[in-house]
N, C-alpha and C positions, 0 to 999 in steps of 0.2 A: 208625526210618528210613522205613518204608513209610507211616507216618501223615503224615510231612511232605509226601510227594508226593501223598497223598490230599487234604491241605489245599490244596496248590498247584493241583491239578486242580479242586477246588471253586471256587477263586478264578477260574480261567480260564473255567469254565462258568457262573459266577454271573449272567452276562448273560441266561441262559435263564430265570431264576427268575420274573420278572414275566410273560413270555409264557406260561410253563407254567401259572402260576396262572390266567391268563385262559383257557387251553385247558381246564383242569379245570372251569372255571365254565360254559363254553358247550357242552361235549361230553357225550355220553351215556356210559353205563357201559362199553360195549364199547370205545369210543374212548379212554376214560380208561385202561383196562387196557393197551391196546397203546401208548398214548402214554407211559405210565410205563415200560413195557418198553423203549421206544426211548430214553428219557432214560437209563435205567440202562446200556443197551448203549453209548450215547454216552460216558457217564462212564468205563466200562471201557476203551474204545478210547483215549480221551484220557489216561487214567491210564497206560496202557502206553506211549503215545507220549511223555508227559512223563518217565517213568521212564528210558526208554532213550535218547531223543534229547537230553535236557537242554536244553530251550529257554531262550531269554533270558528272565530273570525281572525285567528292569528294568520300571519302571512304565509307560512308553510301550507296550511290547510287551504287557503285561497289559491295558492299557486298550484297545489295538487288538482283542485277542481278545474282551474283554468287549463292546465295541461291535458286533463282528461277530455274536456270538451274540444280543445284544439285538435288533438290527435284523432279522436273519434269522428269529429266533423270532417277532417281531411280524408279519413278512410272511407266514410260514407259517400262523400262527393266523388272520390276517385273511382269507387265501384260503380256508382251511377253513371259517371262519364264513360266508362268502358263498356258497360253492359246495357245501358238504357239510351243515353244520348248519342252514342257513337252510331254513324250511318251503317256501319258493319256490325251492329250489336248482335244480330241473330247469329252471324258467322262466328263472332268472338265467343258467344255463349256456347256454341256447339264445340268449338275447339277447346274451350276451358273445361267443358263437361267431359271431354275425352282424355284428360290427362291422367297420369299415374295415380294421383291422390284420389280423384273421382272414381276411377275404376276399382281402387282398393276399397273405398267405402261401399260401392255398389255390390262388391263381393260379400259384404255383410248385410246386404239388403237396405243400405242407406243411400238415398238419392239426395244430392246437394245441388240445388240450382243457384241462380245468382242471388236470390234472397238469403239462402243459407250462407253464401260467401259473404254477404253483407253483415250478417250476424257474427260470423267467424272473425271478420275484420274488426268489428266493434269489440269483441272479446279480446282480440290481440292488443287493441289500444288500451283496454283496461289492464291487461297483463303488463304492458310497458310502464304504466303509472304505478302498478304494484311493485315492480322492480325498483323504480325510483324511490318509493316509500321505504322499501326494505333497505336500500342503501342508506337512506336517511336514518333509519332505525339503528343500523350498525354503527354509523358515525356518531349518533347521539350517545350510544352506550359506551363506545370506546374512546370518546374524546370529551370527558367531563371537565377537563381543566379550565376551558374558558368560562364555564358557569361558576366553578369554584373561585376563579380569580375575580369574578364580578361581585362576590360577597364582601360587603364592608366588614372587615374583621379587625378586632382588637385582641391581640394575643398577650397573655399575662402568665408569668412563670410561677405565680403563687396566688393564693385566694385572698390575700390581704385586702385588696380593693374591691372584692366581689360585692355586688348589690344583694348580699345575703343578709336577711334580718338578724340582728343580734339581740338575744333576750338577756337582759341584765337583772331584772327582778320580777316578782310576781305581779307587778302592776301592769305588765305588758302582756297582751293577748297574742300568743304565737300561732294561732290556728285560723286558717281560712275555711269557710264553709264548703263542704263538698257539693259539687253541682247536682249530684243525684238528690241530695237532701233539699236543696233550694228548689229544684224542679218539682219535687213532691209537694213542698209547701205551697208553691205557686199554684199548682193544679188544685190543691185543696181550697184555694182562695178564689177560684174562678166565679164563685157566686157573688163577687163584689160588684157586679154590674148587671144591667138588664139583659135578658135573652142570652145569658152566659152559656146555655146549652148548645148554641150554634157556633161556638168558638172553641179554639184549642190553643195550646202552647207547643210549638214545635222546636224552638231552639233558643239558646241564651248566649249572651256575650258579656264578658267582663269589661269594665271601663272605670275611669275615675270620674266621680261626680261630687262636687263640693269638697274636694280633698280626700274623699274616701273611695275605696274600691267597692264597686257594686256589681251585681248581676242585673242585666236588663233583658227582659223576655217579651217580645211582642205577642199580642193576641192575634190569632190567625183564623181564617174561615175553616170550619170543620163540616164536611158533608158535601163538598164539591160545588159544581157549577150553579145549581139552582139556589143554594144558600147565598152565594155571591150575588146572583141576580136579584134576590129579594132584599138583601141588606146593603149591598154596594160599598160598605166601609166597615172597618173594625173600630171598636170604641177606645182603644188605648193600649197601654203596656204595663207590665209589672216591673218593679224595682226592689231589690233586696240588698241590704248591707252584706258584703261578702266576708267580713271579719268578725261579725257578732253572731254566735250560734243561736242566740235568743231573738234575733231580728225577725219581724213578721213582714211578709211581702206587702208592698204598698202598691195599690193600683192607681195609675195616673191616667186620668181621662183626657186623652188627646186623639180625636178622631183621625184615622188614617185611611185615605182612599187608595194609595199606591203601596201595595204590599206584595210579597212573593206568592201569596195565596189568592190574589185577585186574578182576573182574567182579562184577555185582550190588551188594550193599550194601558191598562192600569196595573198590569203585572210588573212588579218592581224589577225583576230580572230581565224582562223583555225590554223595558225602557233603558236599562243600563247596557244591554247587549247592542242596542242601536247605536251606542256611542263607543263601542269597543273595537272598531275596525283595526285590524292589525294586532290585536291582543286576545289573550285567553282569559275568560272569567274564572278565577281560581276559587275552589270551594263548591259545595253543593248548592248554596244559595247566598243571597245577600244577608248581611247581619245588621241589626239595629244598634244605633248609638244615638244619644241625646245630647243636645247642647246645654249650655248653662241655664237656659230658660226652660228646659224640659222639652223643647221641640224635637220630635223624633226624625231621624234620617236613616236611610238604608245605605250601607257602605259595602263596597266590594273591591277587592284587589284585582287589577288587570295586569297579567304577566306577559312578557314579550320573549319569544324564543331567540336564541343566539343568532341563528341563520336558518336558511332553508334546510340544509343537511344536518346541522347540529340543533336539535330541537329542545335541548335543555333550556331552562329559564335563565334569562338575564336578570339576576337578583338586584341589580343596581338601577336599571332603567325600566322600572315598572310604573304603573299609574294607579291612582285611587279614584274610583267613581263614587260620588256622593249624591244621593237622591232625596229630595225633600218629599216626605210622605204626604204632605198636604197639597202642595202645588204640582208635584210630579216633575219638577225641574231637575235636570241632571247636570252636574258639573264634574269634569274630569281634571284631576290635579296631578302635577308632578310630586314626587315624595317630599321635596323641600317646601312645598306650598300648600300642603294639606291644612285645612282649618284646625285651629287649636283644640276644638272640642273632640276631634277624632283621635282617640287613644290607640286604636288598633288599625293602623294603616296597612300593615302587613298581616294578612289573614293567617291563622294557625296552619292551614294546609300549605301555604307558601313557606312558612318558617320551618315546618317539618321537613320538606324537601331540602331546604337550605342546610339545615343542621345535619341531615343524613349525608348529603354530598360532601359537606365540610369534613365530617368525621372519616369518611371512607376514601375520598379521592383528593385530598389536598396535596398529596405527593404523587398524583397521577394515577392513571388507570391500571397499568401493569403492576405497580406496587401493591395494589389491593387484590391481585389475583394470586393463585397458587404458585405462579412462576416468579412473583416478586418477593420483596423482603418484608412486606407487611409493616413497614416503618410507620409508626404513629397511626395505624388504622384502628378506628374506633366506631362504635355505633351508639345511638342514643338509647337510653333505658326506656322501658315500656310500662311505666306506672303512672303516666300523666292523665289528665282529664280532657285534653284537646289535641288536635293534630294527630289523629290515629293513636291515641293513648301515649303519645310521646312527650307532650308539653304540659307544664303546669304554670298557670299565671301567678306572678308575684306583683305586689305593689311596693315600689321603693322610691321614696322622695318624689311622690306625685306622678310617677310613670309606671306603665304596665310593662313588665318583662315576662317573656316566656322562658321558663327554666327547664332544663333537662340535664341529667347526669350523663356523662359519656363513659362507656365501659368497653372492655375488650370484645372483639368479635369472636374470641374463643369462648365457647359456651361453658367451659369448665371454670372460667374465672368469674368472680362475683364481686369485684371491687371497683370503686370509682377511679377513673384516670383523670377526670377533670369535669368542669361544669361549663355549660353553654347558657349564657343569659342573652336573649335577643330582645332589644328594645323594640316593642311592637309598633312604635310610631316611626322611628327612623330606620328600622330593619338593620341595625348594626349588631353584629354577633360578637359578644364579648366572651372570650374563652379564658378560663382560669384553671391552671394545672393544679391537681391535688397531689401533694407529696405524702399525705398521711394514709392510714389504713381506714378507708371508709367503705362500708357495705353499700350495695346497690339498693334503690328503693323497693325493687321487687323482693329482695331478701328481707328488707325491713318489714314489708307488709306480711310476708310469710311468718316472720317471728312474732309480729303483733297478733296475728290470728292464732298462732300456736299458744301464746300466753293466756288468751281468754277463750280457748277453744270450747269449753262447755257451753258458752252462750251462743256459739256458732255465728258470731258477728263477722262481717266482711270488712277488710281494711281498704281504705282509699285515701287519696290526696296526701301522699307522703311528702312532707315539706322539710327541707334541710335548714336548720338554724345553728347559730353559734351560741352555746350556753356555757358560760364560764370559760370561753375560749375553745371549747370542744364542739366539733360538728355533731349535731344531734338530729335524728329523724323524729318528726312528730307525725303520727298517723291517726287519722280519724276513723273510728270504728262505727259502722252503721248496721242497723237491723237488716237482714237479708230480704225480708218480705216487703217492708214499706220505706226503706232508706232513711229511717229516723236515726238521728245521732244518738249514740249510746255511750261511748267511752273515748278517752284520749289514751294513747300509748306513746310514751317518750322512750326512745332507744338511743343509747350512746352509739354513734356510728361505727366506732371501732371496737365495740364491746362484745360482738358476736352473741348477744343475748345471754351472756353469763349473768349469774346472780349478782345483783347490785348495779347492773348497767341499764336497767329499764324500770319504768314506773307506769302504773295504770290508774286512771282517775276519772271522775265525772266532769270536772271542769279544768280549764287550762291552768288556773292558778294553783289549785291544790295538787294537781299532778306534777307541776313544775317543782313545788316544794318537796314532794316525796322523792322525785327524781334527784334533786340536788342533795338531799339527805343520804340517799342510797349510794350515789356516786361518791359523795364525800366520805361516807363510811368505808367504802371499798378502797379508796385511795389514801385514807388516813387523814383527810382534811375535812373540815366542817364548813359548809357553804351557808352563809346566812344572808339571805336577800335583804337589802336595805329598803326599809319602808319609807316612802316619801309622800304619803298621803296627808290629808288635812288632820288637824288636831280634833279629837273627840273628847267630850266631857259628859258625864252622866252618872246615874245611880244604877248599880247592878241589880237586876231583877232575879235572875236565876243563873246557876253555875252547874256545868256538867263536866266530869272527867272521864271520857270514854276509854282512855288508856293512859299509860305512864309517859306518853310523849306529847300530850297536848291537853290544854284546858279550854273549854268552850264556855262562853257566857253571853248573855244578852242584857241590854240596858232598857230601862223604862222608856217607852215611846220611840224605840228605835227598832227597825225591822231586820237589822243585820245580826248575824251570829259572829261574834268576835273570837278569834283563836290566838292562843299563846303557845309558842313552841317551847316545851320544857327541856328539849335537848340542846337548845341554842346556848352559846357561850354567855350571852348577856342575860339569860334567865336567872333571877335571884330566888333562892329557896323560900324567902318570905312571901313571894308572889303566889305560892301555891295555897296560901290561906285565904284567898279571895272568897267572899261569900255575899249572899244577897244583902242589899242595903249599903254596901261599900260605895263611896264616892271616888270615882277614878277618872283619870285623864291620860290620853296617849295619842300618838299618831297612828293612823290606820289606812290601809289601802283596800278599798271595797271593789269587788268585782263588778257589781252593777247595783241597780236600785230595786231589784225584785225582792219579794218577801223571802226571808231565810237565806239571803245571799251571804257567803262567807267573807269576812274581812280579816286581814292579818294585822296583828298588833305589833307595833314597833316597840320592842322591849327596852330600847335605849331611852325612850321617852315615857315609858309607863310609870305612873305614880298612883298610889292608893292612899287617898287622904284619910281613910279610916284606920290605917295602920300607922302607929307612931313611928316605927323604924323607917327611915328614909334612906334611899340609896344615895 
């Protein structure tokens, strides 16, 4: 490990090699001795800085450092040669100190000797490197086309094939847990293991595990260096189902020695940095993923700039570093050779840059300026949970996709122009153009908060689904103080929050039914979700009729509350005479196994054996 950083330091200081050889050639024995000591001291200082600060190891940064040491080295040796090692050094210094510049400075009371000139020359060298970096910055800003061309893009003129979940009936749960809620639940579960007070949860990542989308959050050291020295390792990580709002965080005991909160050679980011020569580590820190056996690994995306002057990322030729948290072994993979258990090979920070550049610059730099035509210039919406609030993770057919809506750069417009779905494993950007009238997720959140404003909840995680063929925003409403889930809000994406285009409820199923009824009533059609659950038989214990639109009843020995929709076309007038003691059978779709969970009765299959009249 230490040898890697020694090699990196040698690469950074290699610009001094030629000037140092020149210095050894022209100097005397005494100066050679102290010059060698100075170079060794410089190497030690640079080594310590490289080891602890983990500088960017992309080639442009390394070349900048190399040029700085090369130019500064030549300037220093040139000054020494003229004013120190030259036989006429005293005369040269006298002449130099009597030039116009020196006389001008002396008029202000400033005396500059050869040491001052040495410092000035070094500053001039730094100035040259700054100029080169400025040129690179201008080229990077004004030439985004190579980076945009490196994006693996799949363009589609409609949303028909978009990996957008379709909600067909109330048996399907259309809402993913909000990260804020999951984080709060995990922090409330930190007492699941011994000495939990010395650990903390700093970050989460979504991934697929056993065919389900989950959040994984590693336990990290809390309290700094001395806590690490005392405990040396963290006990494991938490995992939570991302699609079940009632899921409890599960602590998985897997001791990890190599984590981002560890120190020295066990710092996960430091170990990955040692293998990142020529690449930039994207994101604030490495992220945890687990394989099918539950073994934890830290994963980080390594991005490569286009060239020295064009420092935009090459979105095609990146690498993925994978660190085993138990053994500390690091392997770096090309995108097409990443292990199967790694679901997020392209980190959200990389995807966010990719989507932003795609939307703004795919027709070139000038098109996106005030001088251009702004043809197809878009920007990602800002209502996500990752990547600078730009991206929201979706699970679709066993893959993680990062989703964002694309909207106009014109702040007065609030409609969706299209959708970007980025496969987090392959980093392929799938763009689907939207031809309908769909509001932005920011606007959906604003409407959702407006609808239930008295409770002062906050909206988050707006997810777009197809319900009965219509794009619909589903917003999770959280308590502002503790991030607890409170309500669901369904909004017809082109409804502008008009009456009959939104619904509010406590669970996904009942909210979906209310939404379908309201939208159906507004459009003059009745939507009746088809129930495909198992057949239930039993004896009615109690019946409640809370309003004229529904009948609720429970069966003996059954924890579910069953619901009949009296406004449905298939509801028969005879069914309203249900009472305690009736023997009934029907198909039903239950939301879960918890006490008092609602289950919807399939009226097509409903039979009451205690009533003589049969359908």
